N, C-alpha and C positions, 0 to 999 in steps of 0.2 A: 599715491597714485599708481595705476596700473600703469605697466609697461607693455598695454598692448593699447596700441593705435587704433586703429582699424580689425573689422571680423573679417576682409578680403583673403583669398585664398584659406579660407580656417575650415577644416572637414572633421567628422564625428564620424569616432570608432565605436562599432557595436559589438562585442565580446562572444552573446550570446541574440545576435537576430535572427528573423526565420533565418529556416537553411543553414545555419550553422553549425560547425560538429560537437558547440558546447550543448544546443538543440537535442538534437541523436544521442549526444554521450548522457544527460541525466534522462530521458524517455528510454534508453535500452536499461540502466539506472534501476528506475523507477519498475519500470514491468518486472525487473529479474528479481525485488525487493518484496512486491506483490506477488508475486510466484510462488516465492519461497516464504509464504507469511502463510498466506492459504494451506500450500502443500505440508507444510507443520503442522497447520489450524486442522487439516484433517488425521493427520498421522495422531495426535492428543485426542481428539472427536473417538477418532476405532481403536483408540488402547481401552478409554472413560467404560464406551458402552459396549463393550467386550464382557468387562470385569460385571455388568450390570445384569442382573435375569431381566429378560427379554417378554417375562412374564410378569402385568403387574401385577396381577388383581389376585397371585399366588401371594401365599404369608402373610394378605388381610394389605396389602399395601395400600389399597383401594375402598377399603373398608370402612364404612356409615359415608358411605358417598349416593348420594341418589342419582344412577343414572338407568 
């Protein structure tokens, strides 16, 4: 048997409802993480491609390909 006999006066508490601090906190964290991932990816790609010879036709990289 439940100790609650009536729903009168019952209230709901939404921790992360619209325009709450939690929504803005998670939005800021998500944005910071995405910016960090993209920045790290750009750094990695730049390092990787700086080590590759820019002319792919040199040394026969495209040898045998009909273009």
